[in-house]
A tleap script that builds the chain and sets N, CA, C and O, in Angstrom:
source leaprc.protein.ff14SB
mol = sequence {
  NMET ASN ASP PRO PHE LYS LEU GLU ILE ILE
  SER PRO GLU LYS THR PHE LEU THR ASP ASN
  PRO LYS SER VAL THR VAL PRO ALA PHE GLU
  GLY ASP MET THR ILE LEU THR ASN HIE MET
  PRO LEU ILE THR PHE LEU ARG PRO GLY ILE
  ILE LYS VAL LEU GLY ASN SER GLU THR GLU
  PHE PHE VAL GLU GLU GLY VAL VAL GLU PHE
  SER ASN ASN SER MET THR ILE LEU SER SER
  THR ILE LEU ASP VAL LYS LYS LEU SER GLN
  ASP LYS ILE THR LYS MET ILE GLU ASP CYS
  LYS ASN GLN LEU GLU LYS GLY SER LEU LYS
  ASP LYS GLU SER TYR MET VAL PHE HIE LYS
  MET ASP THR LEU SER ARG ILE ASN CLEU
}
set mol.1.N position { 23.839 5.307 7.686 }
set mol.1.CA position { 22.334 4.502 6.893 }
set mol.1.C position { 21.193 5.049 8.471 }
set mol.1.O position { 21.484 5.214 9.656 }
set mol.2.N position { 19.864 5.184 7.692 }
set mol.2.CA position { 19.197 5.928 8.796 }
set mol.2.C position { 19.052 5.350 10.259 }
set mol.2.O position { 19.911 4.488 10.447 }
set mol.3.N position { 18.489 5.490 11.014 }
set mol.3.CA position { 18.087 4.581 12.410 }
set mol.3.C position { 16.410 3.766 12.268 }
set mol.3.O position { 15.899 4.041 11.182 }
set mol.4.N position { 16.260 3.611 12.419 }
set mol.4.CA position { 15.109 2.387 12.467 }
set mol.4.C position { 13.774 3.210 13.098 }
set mol.4.O position { 14.144 4.016 13.952 }
set mol.5.N position { 12.869 3.206 12.967 }
set mol.5.CA position { 11.397 3.776 13.489 }
set mol.5.C position { 10.575 2.749 13.753 }
set mol.5.O position { 10.996 1.595 13.832 }
set mol.6.N position { 9.280 3.085 13.919 }
set mol.6.CA position { 8.394 2.383 14.405 }
set mol.6.C position { 7.190 1.861 13.474 }
set mol.6.O position { 6.323 2.707 13.256 }
set mol.7.N position { 7.047 0.868 13.017 }
set mol.7.CA position { 5.995 0.911 11.966 }
set mol.7.C position { 4.617 -0.072 12.443 }
set mol.7.O position { 4.689 -0.978 13.274 }
set mol.8.N position { 3.829 0.188 11.981 }
set mol.8.CA position { 2.449 -0.693 12.510 }
set mol.8.C position { 1.499 -0.416 11.260 }
set mol.8.O position { 1.096 0.616 10.723 }
set mol.9.N position { 1.293 -1.935 10.998 }
set mol.9.CA position { -0.012 -2.059 9.216 }
set mol.9.C position { -0.960 -2.855 9.859 }
set mol.9.O position { -1.000 -3.949 10.422 }
set mol.10.N position { -1.823 -1.795 9.542 }
set mol.10.CA position { -3.150 -2.620 10.690 }
set mol.10.C position { -4.532 -2.677 9.604 }
set mol.10.O position { -4.929 -1.747 8.901 }
set mol.11.N position { -5.135 -4.111 9.712 }
set mol.11.CA position { -6.377 -3.937 9.125 }
set mol.11.C position { -7.184 -4.275 9.815 }
set mol.11.O position { -6.792 -4.893 10.804 }
set mol.12.N position { -8.609 -4.067 9.671 }
set mol.12.CA position { -9.557 -4.332 10.607 }
set mol.12.C position { -9.754 -5.720 11.285 }
set mol.12.O position { -10.334 -5.921 12.353 }
set mol.13.N position { -9.104 -6.744 10.383 }
set mol.13.CA position { -8.857 -8.476 11.444 }
set mol.13.C position { -7.965 -8.054 12.023 }
set mol.13.O position { -8.271 -8.406 13.163 }
set mol.14.N position { -6.778 -7.391 12.139 }
set mol.14.CA position { -5.497 -7.829 12.832 }
set mol.14.C position { -4.640 -6.924 12.730 }
set mol.14.O position { -4.995 -5.975 12.032 }
set mol.15.N position { -3.028 -6.838 13.442 }
set mol.15.CA position { -2.069 -6.038 13.161 }
set mol.15.C position { -1.377 -6.847 12.086 }
set mol.15.O position { -0.735 -7.868 12.328 }
set mol.16.N position { -1.493 -6.491 11.264 }
set mol.16.CA position { -0.683 -7.235 10.049 }
set mol.16.C position { 1.015 -7.468 10.195 }
set mol.16.O position { 1.670 -8.503 10.069 }
set mol.17.N position { 1.439 -6.101 10.508 }
set mol.17.CA position { 2.953 -6.270 10.821 }
set mol.17.C position { 3.861 -4.966 11.502 }
set mol.17.O position { 4.029 -3.823 11.077 }
set mol.18.N position { 4.250 -5.488 12.455 }
set mol.18.CA position { 4.727 -4.571 13.476 }
set mol.18.C position { 6.561 -4.827 13.051 }
set mol.18.O position { 7.101 -5.933 13.026 }
set mol.19.N position { 7.185 -3.628 12.783 }
set mol.19.CA position { 8.513 -3.365 12.546 }
set mol.19.C position { 9.166 -2.363 12.836 }
set mol.19.O position { 8.940 -1.154 12.871 }
set mol.20.N position { 10.228 -3.182 13.096 }
set mol.20.CA position { 11.445 -1.242 12.967 }
set mol.20.C position { 12.407 -1.105 11.729 }
set mol.20.O position { 13.619 -1.317 11.689 }
set mol.21.N position { 11.502 -0.672 10.667 }
set mol.21.CA position { 12.651 -0.159 9.666 }
set mol.21.C position { 12.877 1.019 9.187 }
set mol.21.O position { 12.099 1.961 9.337 }
set mol.22.N position { 14.138 1.087 8.465 }
set mol.22.CA position { 14.702 2.102 7.908 }
set mol.22.C position { 14.414 3.195 7.416 }
set mol.22.O position { 14.749 4.351 7.675 }
set mol.23.N position { 13.276 2.390 6.134 }
set mol.23.CA position { 12.443 3.340 5.513 }
set mol.23.C position { 11.056 2.575 4.932 }
set mol.23.O position { 10.863 1.388 4.669 }
set mol.24.N position { 10.285 3.601 4.854 }
set mol.24.CA position { 8.580 2.516 4.228 }
set mol.24.C position { 8.567 3.407 3.102 }
set mol.24.O position { 8.904 4.573 3.306 }
set mol.25.N position { 8.112 2.919 1.531 }
set mol.25.CA position { 7.321 3.926 0.633 }
set mol.25.C position { 6.555 3.390 0.139 }
set mol.25.O position { 6.593 2.384 -0.569 }
set mol.26.N position { 5.295 4.381 0.656 }
set mol.26.CA position { 3.598 4.297 0.613 }
set mol.26.C position { 3.303 4.943 -1.016 }
set mol.26.O position { 4.066 5.634 -1.692 }
set mol.27.N position { 2.272 4.572 -1.268 }
set mol.27.CA position { 1.487 5.004 -2.420 }
set mol.27.C position { 0.536 6.061 -2.267 }
set mol.27.O position { -0.622 5.856 -2.631 }
set mol.28.N position { 0.858 7.137 -1.791 }
set mol.28.CA position { -0.098 8.368 -1.935 }
set mol.28.C position { -0.755 8.794 -2.690 }
set mol.28.O position { -0.443 8.812 -3.881 }
set mol.29.N position { -1.947 9.303 -2.197 }
set mol.29.CA position { -2.354 9.903 -3.343 }
set mol.29.C position { -1.753 11.738 -4.533 }
set mol.29.O position { -2.121 12.304 -5.563 }
set mol.30.N position { -0.695 11.915 -3.449 }
set mol.30.CA position { 0.333 12.349 -3.962 }
set mol.30.C position { 1.358 12.362 -4.975 }
set mol.30.O position { 1.836 13.310 -5.599 }
set mol.31.N position { 1.595 11.174 -5.017 }
set mol.31.CA position { 2.523 10.438 -5.384 }
set mol.31.C position { 3.336 9.425 -3.933 }
set mol.31.O position { 3.230 9.531 -2.711 }
set mol.32.N position { 4.207 8.389 -4.914 }
set mol.32.CA position { 4.915 7.421 -3.765 }
set mol.32.C position { 6.075 8.707 -2.892 }
set mol.32.O position { 6.803 9.598 -3.330 }
set mol.33.N position { 5.810 8.301 -1.765 }
set mol.33.CA position { 6.412 9.236 -0.591 }
set mol.33.C position { 7.236 8.024 0.064 }
set mol.33.O position { 6.798 6.875 0.124 }
set mol.34.N position { 8.182 8.334 0.428 }
set mol.34.CA position { 9.321 7.659 1.219 }
set mol.34.C position { 9.584 8.577 2.206 }
set mol.34.O position { 10.031 9.719 2.108 }
set mol.35.N position { 9.082 7.612 3.663 }
set mol.35.CA position { 9.826 8.061 4.727 }
set mol.35.C position { 10.569 7.289 5.333 }
set mol.35.O position { 10.581 6.059 5.373 }
set mol.36.N position { 11.499 8.405 6.042 }
set mol.36.CA position { 12.655 7.787 7.273 }
set mol.36.C position { 12.577 8.673 8.144 }
set mol.36.O position { 12.078 9.798 8.160 }
set mol.37.N position { 13.375 7.769 9.217 }
set mol.37.CA position { 13.348 8.153 10.814 }
set mol.37.C position { 13.443 10.197 10.310 }
set mol.37.O position { 13.708 10.674 9.206 }
set mol.38.N position { 13.202 10.730 11.261 }
set mol.38.CA position { 12.929 11.842 11.652 }
set mol.38.C position { 11.954 12.600 10.661 }
set mol.38.O position { 12.012 13.825 10.772 }
set mol.39.N position { 11.246 12.210 9.904 }
set mol.39.CA position { 10.236 13.095 8.448 }
set mol.39.C position { 9.334 13.689 9.537 }
set mol.39.O position { 8.914 13.455 10.670 }
set mol.40.N position { 9.294 14.322 8.843 }
set mol.40.CA position { 7.678 15.757 9.164 }
set mol.40.C position { 7.014 14.944 9.550 }
set mol.40.O position { 7.130 13.838 9.022 }
set mol.41.N position { 6.051 15.127 10.615 }
set mol.41.CA position { 4.961 14.501 11.284 }
set mol.41.C position { 3.735 14.491 9.369 }
set mol.41.O position { 3.991 15.064 8.310 }
set mol.42.N position { 3.042 13.980 9.578 }
set mol.42.CA position { 2.187 13.792 8.432 }
set mol.42.C position { 1.194 12.733 8.615 }
set mol.42.O position { 1.351 11.762 9.356 }
set mol.43.N position { -0.119 13.039 7.702 }
set mol.43.CA position { -1.310 12.135 7.814 }
set mol.43.C position { -1.702 12.299 5.984 }
set mol.43.O position { -1.925 13.351 5.384 }
set mol.44.N position { -1.692 11.538 5.679 }
set mol.44.CA position { -2.087 10.997 4.013 }
set mol.44.C position { -2.764 10.005 3.691 }
set mol.44.O position { -2.858 8.999 4.394 }
set mol.45.N position { -3.206 10.132 2.812 }
set mol.45.CA position { -4.493 8.870 1.947 }
set mol.45.C position { -3.703 8.277 1.017 }
set mol.45.O position { -2.965 8.783 0.171 }
set mol.46.N position { -4.088 6.481 1.423 }
set mol.46.CA position { -3.603 5.743 0.206 }
set mol.46.C position { -4.256 5.687 -0.476 }
set mol.46.O position { -5.455 5.846 -0.251 }
set mol.47.N position { -3.527 5.310 -2.191 }
set mol.47.CA position { -4.316 5.426 -3.129 }
set mol.47.C position { -3.664 3.391 -3.585 }
set mol.47.O position { -2.604 3.000 -3.096 }
set mol.48.N position { -4.475 2.495 -4.462 }
set mol.48.CA position { -3.770 1.216 -4.538 }
set mol.48.C position { -2.378 1.058 -4.841 }
set mol.48.O position { -1.964 1.882 -5.657 }
set mol.49.N position { -1.677 0.367 -4.484 }
set mol.49.CA position { -0.215 0.082 -4.881 }
set mol.49.C position { 0.566 -0.652 -3.816 }
set mol.49.O position { 0.185 -1.475 -2.983 }
set mol.50.N position { 1.503 -0.251 -4.008 }
set mol.50.CA position { 2.400 -1.325 -3.270 }
set mol.50.C position { 3.030 -0.592 -1.714 }
set mol.50.O position { 3.153 0.605 -1.456 }
set mol.51.N position { 3.238 -1.356 -1.160 }
set mol.51.CA position { 4.116 -0.397 0.148 }
set mol.51.C position { 5.580 -1.538 0.589 }
set mol.51.O position { 5.645 -2.749 0.796 }
set mol.52.N position { 6.447 -0.597 0.588 }
set mol.52.CA position { 8.186 -0.949 0.399 }
set mol.52.C position { 8.317 -0.791 1.817 }
set mol.52.O position { 7.909 0.186 2.444 }
set mol.53.N position { 9.056 -2.051 2.427 }
set mol.53.CA position { 9.186 -1.495 3.915 }
set mol.53.C position { 10.955 -2.235 3.675 }
set mol.53.O position { 11.195 -3.374 3.273 }
set mol.54.N position { 11.791 -1.359 3.998 }
set mol.54.CA position { 12.784 -1.759 3.915 }
set mol.54.C position { 13.816 -1.944 5.387 }
set mol.54.O position { 14.005 -1.065 6.228 }
set mol.55.N position { 14.169 -2.806 5.391 }
set mol.55.CA position { 14.966 -2.985 6.729 }
set mol.55.C position { 15.877 -3.846 6.678 }
set mol.55.O position { 16.673 -3.386 5.859 }
set mol.56.N position { 16.342 -5.019 7.121 }
set mol.56.CA position { 17.203 -5.883 7.215 }
set mol.56.C position { 16.904 -6.338 5.616 }
set mol.56.O position { 17.834 -6.292 4.810 }
set mol.57.N position { 15.645 -6.750 5.226 }
set mol.57.CA position { 14.894 -7.220 3.876 }
set mol.57.C position { 14.208 -6.423 3.544 }
set mol.57.O position { 13.928 -5.494 4.302 }
set mol.58.N position { 13.767 -6.505 2.449 }
set mol.58.CA position { 12.625 -5.794 1.523 }
set mol.58.C position { 11.410 -6.340 1.602 }
set mol.58.O position { 11.401 -7.524 1.267 }
set mol.59.N position { 10.080 -5.765 2.023 }
set mol.59.CA position { 9.002 -6.350 1.881 }
set mol.59.C position { 7.769 -5.814 1.489 }
set mol.59.O position { 7.367 -4.673 1.721 }
set mol.60.N position { 7.237 -6.636 0.927 }
set mol.60.CA position { 6.293 -5.693 -0.070 }
set mol.60.C position { 4.471 -5.796 0.121 }
set mol.60.O position { 4.046 -6.934 -0.082 }
set mol.61.N position { 3.688 -5.025 0.384 }
set mol.61.CA position { 2.240 -5.322 0.551 }
set mol.61.C position { 1.478 -4.265 -0.715 }
set mol.61.O position { 1.778 -3.178 -1.208 }
set mol.62.N position { 0.176 -5.406 -0.932 }
set mol.62.CA position { -0.531 -4.408 -1.491 }
set mol.62.C position { -1.801 -4.053 -1.336 }
set mol.62.O position { -2.721 -4.868 -1.404 }
set mol.63.N position { -2.014 -2.379 -1.038 }
set mol.63.CA position { -2.930 -2.040 -0.218 }
set mol.63.C position { -3.794 -1.481 -1.441 }
set mol.63.O position { -3.295 -1.118 -2.506 }
set mol.64.N position { -5.004 -1.462 -1.177 }
set mol.64.CA position { -6.631 -1.059 -2.011 }
set mol.64.C position { -6.355 0.725 -1.606 }
set mol.64.O position { -6.188 1.481 -2.563 }
set mol.65.N position { -6.329 1.167 -0.521 }
set mol.65.CA position { -6.551 2.358 -0.131 }
set mol.65.C position { -6.330 2.237 1.622 }
set mol.65.O position { -6.328 1.128 2.155 }
set mol.66.N position { -6.111 3.761 2.584 }
set mol.66.CA position { -6.024 3.741 3.621 }
set mol.66.C position { -5.587 4.775 3.963 }
set mol.66.O position { -5.465 5.749 3.221 }
set mol.67.N position { -5.253 4.726 5.248 }
set mol.67.CA position { -4.505 6.313 5.828 }
set mol.67.C position { -3.489 5.786 6.423 }
set mol.67.O position { -3.452 4.861 7.233 }
set mol.68.N position { -2.178 6.796 5.721 }
set mol.68.CA position { -0.870 6.807 6.995 }
set mol.68.C position { -0.778 8.209 7.907 }
set mol.68.O position { -1.035 9.403 7.753 }
set mol.69.N position { -0.167 7.190 9.120 }
set mol.69.CA position { 0.031 8.536 9.777 }
set mol.69.C position { 1.526 8.582 10.466 }
set mol.69.O position { 1.777 7.600 11.165 }
set mol.70.N position { 2.775 9.802 10.347 }
set mol.70.CA position { 3.917 9.695 10.740 }
set mol.70.C position { 3.876 10.265 12.083 }
set mol.70.O position { 2.671 10.449 12.253 }
set mol.71.N position { 4.266 10.514 12.762 }
set mol.71.CA position { 4.589 11.157 14.011 }
set mol.71.C position { 5.332 10.905 15.189 }
set mol.71.O position { 5.040 9.933 15.885 }
set mol.72.N position { 6.404 11.787 15.545 }
set mol.72.CA position { 8.003 11.308 16.864 }
set mol.72.C position { 7.970 9.650 16.279 }
set mol.72.O position { 7.438 8.756 16.937 }
set mol.73.N position { 8.722 9.382 14.748 }
set mol.73.CA position { 9.042 8.076 14.310 }
set mol.73.C position { 8.495 7.057 14.666 }
set mol.73.O position { 8.927 5.929 14.903 }
set mol.74.N position { 6.919 7.763 14.714 }
set mol.74.CA position { 6.259 6.386 14.882 }
set mol.74.C position { 5.217 6.395 13.389 }
set mol.74.O position { 4.689 7.431 12.987 }
set mol.75.N position { 5.099 5.392 12.875 }
set mol.75.CA position { 4.319 4.889 11.675 }
set mol.75.C position { 3.321 4.455 11.562 }
set mol.75.O position { 3.569 3.272 11.791 }
set mol.76.N position { 1.772 4.536 11.269 }
set mol.76.CA position { 1.084 3.327 11.181 }
set mol.76.C position { 0.299 3.685 10.132 }
set mol.76.O position { -0.030 4.832 9.829 }
set mol.77.N position { -0.070 2.397 9.438 }
set mol.77.CA position { -1.029 2.256 7.994 }
set mol.77.C position { -1.823 1.587 8.758 }
set mol.77.O position { -1.733 0.679 9.584 }
set mol.78.N position { -2.996 2.544 8.082 }
set mol.78.CA position { -4.743 1.824 8.458 }
set mol.78.C position { -5.157 1.073 6.505 }
set mol.78.O position { -5.244 1.738 5.473 }
set mol.79.N position { -5.297 -0.252 6.651 }
set mol.79.CA position { -6.318 -0.202 5.159 }
set mol.79.C position { -7.038 -1.621 5.248 }
set mol.79.O position { -6.318 -2.553 5.607 }
set mol.80.N position { -7.970 -1.812 5.051 }
set mol.80.CA position { -8.791 -2.748 4.890 }
set mol.80.C position { -8.558 -4.008 4.245 }
set mol.80.O position { -8.878 -5.156 4.554 }
set mol.81.N position { -7.743 -3.385 2.997 }
set mol.81.CA position { -7.093 -4.737 1.652 }
set mol.81.C position { -5.575 -4.238 2.250 }
set mol.81.O position { -5.018 -3.141 2.274 }
set mol.82.N position { -5.171 -5.654 2.740 }
set mol.82.CA position { -3.282 -5.917 2.319 }
set mol.82.C position { -3.098 -7.283 2.708 }
set mol.82.O position { -3.476 -8.011 3.626 }
set mol.83.N position { -2.172 -7.401 1.382 }
set mol.83.CA position { -1.599 -8.689 0.418 }
set mol.83.C position { -0.280 -8.264 0.502 }
set mol.83.O position { 0.299 -7.281 0.040 }
set mol.84.N position { 0.239 -9.613 1.482 }
set mol.84.CA position { 1.526 -9.957 1.108 }
set mol.84.C position { 1.898 -10.324 -0.207 }
set mol.84.O position { 1.708 -11.497 -0.528 }
set mol.85.N position { 2.456 -9.439 -1.138 }
set mol.85.CA position { 3.538 -9.533 -2.111 }
set mol.85.C position { 3.575 -11.035 -2.512 }
set mol.85.O position { 2.911 -11.518 -3.429 }
set mol.86.N position { 4.495 -11.755 -1.654 }
set mol.86.CA position { 5.307 -13.007 -2.150 }
set mol.86.C position { 4.004 -13.650 -1.793 }
set mol.86.O position { 3.908 -14.500 -2.678 }
set mol.87.N position { 2.819 -13.778 -0.950 }
set mol.87.CA position { 1.896 -15.073 -0.588 }
set mol.87.C position { 1.130 -14.930 -2.169 }
set mol.87.O position { 0.367 -15.852 -2.458 }
set mol.88.N position { 1.293 -13.916 -3.094 }
set mol.88.CA position { -0.157 -13.991 -3.950 }
set mol.88.C position { 0.349 -14.782 -5.388 }
set mol.88.O position { 1.286 -14.701 -6.182 }
set mol.89.N position { -0.609 -15.413 -5.238 }
set mol.89.CA position { -0.640 -16.151 -6.981 }
set mol.89.C position { -0.601 -15.195 -7.701 }
set mol.89.O position { -0.668 -14.005 -7.392 }
set mol.90.N position { -0.429 -15.939 -9.271 }
set mol.90.CA position { -0.554 -15.070 -10.251 }
set mol.90.C position { -2.060 -15.948 -10.756 }
set mol.90.O position { -2.528 -15.440 -11.774 }
set mol.91.N position { -2.646 -16.814 -10.374 }
set mol.91.CA position { -4.349 -16.741 -10.691 }
set mol.91.C position { -4.946 -15.620 -9.826 }
set mol.91.O position { -5.627 -14.716 -10.309 }
set mol.92.N position { -4.694 -15.715 -8.705 }
set mol.92.CA position { -5.301 -14.198 -7.659 }
set mol.92.C position { -5.041 -12.939 -8.439 }
set mol.92.O position { -5.916 -12.127 -8.740 }
set mol.93.N position { -3.975 -12.859 -8.692 }
set mol.93.CA position { -3.118 -11.348 -9.375 }
set mol.93.C position { -4.132 -11.360 -10.765 }
set mol.93.O position { -4.650 -10.293 -11.096 }
set mol.94.N position { -4.416 -12.694 -11.624 }
set mol.94.CA position { -5.245 -12.294 -12.930 }
set mol.94.C position { -6.810 -11.701 -12.465 }
set mol.94.O position { -7.396 -10.679 -12.824 }
set mol.95.N position { -7.167 -12.656 -11.631 }
set mol.95.CA position { -8.440 -12.242 -11.294 }
set mol.95.C position { -8.902 -11.276 -10.529 }
set mol.95.O position { -9.981 -11.254 -9.937 }
set mol.96.N position { -8.025 -10.428 -10.548 }
set mol.96.CA position { -8.305 -9.263 -9.273 }
set mol.96.C position { -8.263 -8.206 -10.550 }
set mol.96.O position { -8.895 -7.150 -10.544 }
set mol.97.N position { -7.243 -8.743 -11.880 }
set mol.97.CA position { -7.277 -7.350 -12.862 }
set mol.97.C position { -8.573 -7.765 -13.572 }
set mol.97.O position { -9.327 -6.812 -13.769 }
set mol.98.N position { -8.850 -8.513 -13.844 }
set mol.98.CA position { -9.978 -9.138 -14.333 }
set mol.98.C position { -11.007 -8.283 -13.952 }
set mol.98.O position { -11.488 -7.475 -14.746 }
set mol.99.N position { -11.477 -8.424 -12.512 }
set mol.99.CA position { -12.372 -7.952 -11.502 }
set mol.99.C position { -12.453 -6.243 -12.253 }
set mol.99.O position { -13.441 -5.864 -12.882 }
set mol.100.N position { -11.370 -5.488 -12.050 }
set mol.100.CA position { -10.853 -4.232 -12.646 }
set mol.100.C position { -11.574 -3.669 -13.866 }
set mol.100.O position { -12.489 -2.896 -14.149 }
set mol.101.N position { -10.697 -4.448 -14.426 }
set mol.101.CA position { -11.375 -4.243 -15.864 }
set mol.101.C position { -13.172 -4.461 -16.098 }
set mol.101.O position { -13.839 -3.579 -16.638 }
set mol.102.N position { -13.548 -5.262 -15.790 }
set mol.102.CA position { -15.485 -5.193 -15.350 }
set mol.102.C position { -16.037 -4.301 -15.288 }
set mol.102.O position { -16.879 -3.959 -16.119 }
set mol.103.N position { -15.684 -3.594 -14.168 }
set mol.103.CA position { -15.990 -2.255 -13.554 }
set mol.103.C position { -15.794 -1.325 -14.260 }
set mol.103.O position { -16.761 -0.600 -14.495 }
set mol.104.N position { -14.380 -0.973 -14.906 }
set mol.104.CA position { -14.240 0.099 -15.545 }
set mol.104.C position { -14.809 -0.269 -16.997 }
set mol.104.O position { -14.864 0.751 -17.684 }
set mol.105.N position { -15.270 -1.466 -17.707 }
set mol.105.CA position { -15.939 -1.520 -18.765 }
set mol.105.C position { -17.824 -1.310 -18.531 }
set mol.105.O position { -18.560 -1.091 -19.494 }
set mol.106.N position { -18.288 -1.419 -17.236 }
set mol.106.CA position { -19.558 -1.059 -16.665 }
set mol.106.C position { -19.838 0.422 -16.988 }
set mol.106.O position { -20.849 0.683 -17.639 }
set mol.107.N position { -18.829 1.640 -16.490 }
set mol.107.CA position { -19.028 2.725 -16.888 }
set mol.107.C position { -19.375 3.570 -15.701 }
set mol.107.O position { -19.405 4.760 -15.390 }
set mol.108.N position { -19.587 2.568 -15.262 }
set mol.108.CA position { -20.862 3.637 -14.097 }
set mol.108.C position { -20.305 4.105 -12.651 }
set mol.108.O position { -20.985 4.619 -11.763 }
set mol.109.N position { -18.653 3.761 -12.600 }
set mol.109.CA position { -17.949 4.609 -11.272 }
set mol.109.C position { -18.162 5.957 -11.917 }
set mol.109.O position { -18.274 6.356 -13.077 }
set mol.110.N position { -18.177 6.603 -10.500 }
set mol.110.CA position { -17.448 8.025 -10.426 }
set mol.110.C position { -16.049 7.897 -10.372 }
set mol.110.O position { -15.507 6.870 -9.964 }
set mol.111.N position { -15.367 9.002 -10.808 }
set mol.111.CA position { -14.330 9.667 -11.190 }
set mol.111.C position { -13.038 9.036 -10.130 }
set mol.111.O position { -12.007 8.486 -10.515 }
set mol.112.N position { -13.570 9.381 -8.313 }
set mol.112.CA position { -12.817 8.819 -7.836 }
set mol.112.C position { -12.930 7.643 -7.835 }
set mol.112.O position { -11.930 7.231 -7.247 }
set mol.113.N position { -13.856 6.378 -8.289 }
set mol.113.CA position { -13.976 4.735 -7.919 }
set mol.113.C position { -12.851 4.792 -8.967 }
set mol.113.O position { -11.755 4.364 -8.604 }
set mol.114.N position { -13.011 5.387 -10.550 }
set mol.114.CA position { -12.492 4.951 -11.804 }
set mol.114.C position { -10.953 5.001 -11.309 }
set mol.114.O position { -10.373 3.917 -11.240 }
set mol.115.N position { -10.408 5.908 -11.039 }
set mol.115.CA position { -9.219 6.322 -10.454 }
set mol.115.C position { -8.336 5.281 -9.326 }
set mol.115.O position { -7.161 4.917 -9.275 }
set mol.116.N position { -9.352 5.062 -8.616 }
set mol.116.CA position { -8.644 3.972 -7.917 }
set mol.116.C position { -8.837 2.828 -8.445 }
set mol.116.O position { -7.875 2.074 -8.306 }
set mol.117.N position { -10.016 2.260 -9.191 }
set mol.117.CA position { -9.822 0.987 -10.086 }
set mol.117.C position { -8.198 1.246 -11.039 }
set mol.117.O position { -7.130 0.638 -10.974 }
set mol.118.N position { -8.486 2.002 -11.582 }
set mol.118.CA position { -7.286 1.630 -12.672 }
set mol.118.C position { -6.003 1.865 -12.246 }
set mol.118.O position { -5.042 1.639 -12.981 }
set mol.119.N position { -5.837 2.501 -10.601 }
set mol.119.CA position { -4.997 2.617 -10.044 }
set mol.119.C position { -4.398 0.832 -9.750 }
set mol.119.O position { -3.285 0.408 -10.061 }
set mol.120.N position { -5.546 0.025 -9.059 }
set mol.120.CA position { -5.569 -1.145 -8.742 }
set mol.120.C position { -4.669 -1.888 -9.978 }
set mol.120.O position { -3.626 -2.539 -10.038 }
set mol.121.N position { -5.484 -1.503 -10.729 }
set mol.121.CA position { -5.074 -2.809 -12.420 }
set mol.121.C position { -3.665 -2.412 -12.096 }
set mol.121.O position { -2.946 -3.118 -11.388 }
set mol.122.N position { -3.205 -1.059 -12.720 }
set mol.122.CA position { -1.812 -0.977 -13.054 }
set mol.122.C position { -1.146 -1.615 -12.296 }
set mol.122.O position { -0.301 -2.453 -12.611 }
set mol.123.N position { -1.469 -1.271 -11.180 }
set mol.123.CA position { -0.450 -1.644 -9.664 }
set mol.123.C position { -0.331 -3.358 -10.051 }
set mol.123.O position { 0.791 -3.702 -10.425 }
set mol.124.N position { -1.083 -4.129 -10.008 }
set mol.124.CA position { -1.337 -5.311 -9.945 }
set mol.124.C position { -0.436 -6.140 -11.455 }
set mol.124.O position { 0.422 -7.023 -11.433 }
set mol.125.N position { -1.059 -5.423 -12.636 }
set mol.125.CA position { 0.021 -5.823 -13.594 }
set mol.125.C position { 1.253 -5.715 -13.695 }
set mol.125.O position { 1.868 -6.511 -14.404 }
set mol.126.N position { 1.914 -4.684 -12.997 }
set mol.126.CA position { 3.383 -4.758 -12.687 }
set mol.126.C position { 3.873 -5.305 -11.533 }
set mol.126.O position { 4.947 -4.932 -11.063 }
set mol.127.N position { 2.932 -6.479 -10.834 }
set mol.127.CA position { 3.596 -7.265 -9.719 }
set mol.127.C position { 4.494 -8.444 -10.756 }
set mol.127.O position { 3.990 -9.298 -11.484 }
set mol.128.N position { 6.004 -8.150 -10.531 }
set mol.128.CA position { 6.292 -9.610 -10.849 }
set mol.128.C position { 6.294 -11.006 -9.983 }
set mol.128.O position { 6.676 -10.766 -8.838 }
set mol.129.N position { 6.086 -11.931 -10.118 }
set mol.129.CA position { 6.230 -12.997 -8.700 }
set mol.129.C position { 7.493 -14.023 -9.313 }
set mol.129.O position { 7.926 -14.947 -8.625 }
savepdb mol mol.pdb
quit
């Protein structure tokens, strides 16, 4: 099993999580990436999706977008929207999906905005509570 590394997940309001996981999977623009101890240094951008933190247990967080940095076995995730999947209600998810549908139906979004809203809606629709 891999040795743990340092993880911080930070929102503008607070440090959301500090942990020493064995792996973290993030929804990068390039696709989902799993980071393990001694991964090469990287900086990447997040798309809407689920962050999976695996240590003694598995924890999942929904993020809309953000930045990931990994260097010297230390990972920092910065995102303005971080939601603990276990604390989401079905009503909240349904409302967020409806908001996405409304944004897409307006047709006034630029390509990147449409991409982000589509991924947000797709991710939310796959959350099983």
